[in-house]
N, C-alpha and C positions, 0 to 999 in steps of 0.2 A: 898074637897082637901083631893088632895090621900098623902099618907106619903109616906116615902125610907130613910134607913136607905144604906149608905157608908157600905161596910168597903175594908179595903184600907190596903197592904204592905208596901208600898216602901216610895217614893216625896210624889204623891200625885196629881200629876199633872188635867189629869182627873175628880178627885174627885171637885178639883176648879174647872177646867171649869164647872160644872156642879155645884154646891152653888150655883156660881153666876150666871146662870144663870136659875134656878129653883129660888134664892131671887126674883127677879118678876115676877113671875108666879101664878096667884092666884088660876089655877086647878090641884095644886102640887109642894113640898116642902123637901126638905131637911133634917128633923127632927134628926138625926144622924148617925154621922163617928163614926163606929169604925177601930181601925188602930190596924197590930198585932205585932206593933214597936215606942218606942217614933219615938213621929211629931212635933217637937214644933211649927214650921209654919203652920201647917196645923191644930193645936188645939187651932194657935191665930183664925184666918184668924175662922173659928169654932164659938170662939168665940167672935170675929165682927159679926157675923153672927146670931147667939142663932143659933147653930148647937148643940146636947151635942156630944163630946167626949170625947172618952172610947177609952183605951189601953186595949186588950187581949191578952195571946200567945193561945188563940184557945187551950185549952187543953181539956180532957177527961173530967177532971172535972167543967168544964166551956160551956157545951155546955146548958147547963139546963138555969145557971147561963146570959146564951146570950140570948136564948131563952125566957126568964122574961121579961129581958131588953125592947128587942123587942114589944112584946105582949106585957108592960107599956102605952110604948112609941106610942099602936097602929100604926104600923107601918101598911103599903098594901108590899111594892113591897124594896125587898134585891137589889140593885147596882154590882159588883166587876169591883172595877172600878181598880187592879194591884193588889188584894188580891190570891196571895203568897197559902194559905190553900189552900188542899178539905175542901167542905164540908162538916159538918156535917150533913149524913141520916139524923137524927130529927130534924133538920134543915129546912133542905130541906120538908120531909112531913110536915110542919107549916105554909111554903111558898111554895104550887105547885104554881106550873107556876107561881113563879110572882118572881124570881130572875135572875137576866141578868152578863151575864157575859163578859166581853169583851179582844177576844183573836189572837196575834198580825199577827195569816198568817189564811191562805182560811181552814178549818176544812173542811174534816178529818185530808186534809195533815199535818205535826209538831204540833198535839195533844197529851196527853197526860202526863199525871206527866211526869216530868224536866222538862216537855215543854212548859216553859217560858224564855223575852223580852232575853238576847245575843245568850239564848243559843236554839227557836229557831231561831235567824235568824243567828247565825251560821247550823245548820245544813236549812236552806231551799239556800245556797250562798252554801257551799259544794254538793248540790245532784241540782246544777248547774240547777232552777229554773230560766224557766223567767220569773213568772209571783209569787208576793204573793199581802197582804192583810191583811187586817182587816176581825173578823171573830165575831158578837154580836148577840150570845144563852141565850135560856136559859139554867138551868143546871138539871140532873139529877145524877144520884147518881154515874154515871160512867164522869171521865178527857174529859170531851169537847167535851160532845157528845148533849149531850142533841140537842135539835129544835131550829135553825138555825133561825134568823130573819133580817140580813142584811148581807150581805162578800162590800167591799172592794176595790177592787185590784189598784197599783199601779205596772207598768213595772221593771219586774231589769237589768240592762244597764251589758257587758262585765265587766264595769271596777267602778260595784258598790263594797262594803267588808262590810260587817255586820255592821260598823258602821252606812255607807251608806243609806244602804239597815232601821236600826231601823230607821234613823231619819223621809227616805217614808214612815216608818208607823207611824211615830210620829205624821204626818204630817196629815192623815188621821182619827187619833183620834181625832185631834181636827178636822176639823171639818164636820165628820159623828158620834160620841160618843154621845155626848150630842142628840144631833137633835133624831135619835133614840128610844135613854131612852125617850123622851120628847113624842116619838109619840107610841111611844108601852103603856106610860103607858096608856095615851090618851083613845086610843084607844082604850084597853081591859079590858071587865068591870069587 
């Protein structure tokens, strides 16, 4: 069984979908979830599904504590589902090519420091792009530069604003993110 840790910073809707989907899977399971802020709804969901829930501010002194926590839980993979902090190099070295991230644009466009959530959607609309989408990729030491696993796109209409683009991107995440994570983990030795 492959054991997964999920890191979140926001509402946790992608994490919720993975917890529910993988709770029925005999080959992989979400073991723990680390949130960079208090999230009572996700904490309750974790309790219902026997997923350990931990809050962390990801301060410099937390890195070794987080690594120890993940190693003690025998985690095989880390999935970033709306996690906004940069992953420390110590964690990347502990889980080489085993950290997957979701980014709300078609990388390499609109990636990097400060490019998350609505910031991305505003930038895409301001650049008058005709297509955007999601990128599911591995995490390395640089923001949004890890090897791309899969990308899915959507057309941007002239009438679309950042909020409408957000909704289109959210739909792609809902449809594709859990499935791609599942396939990647189960098909990677």
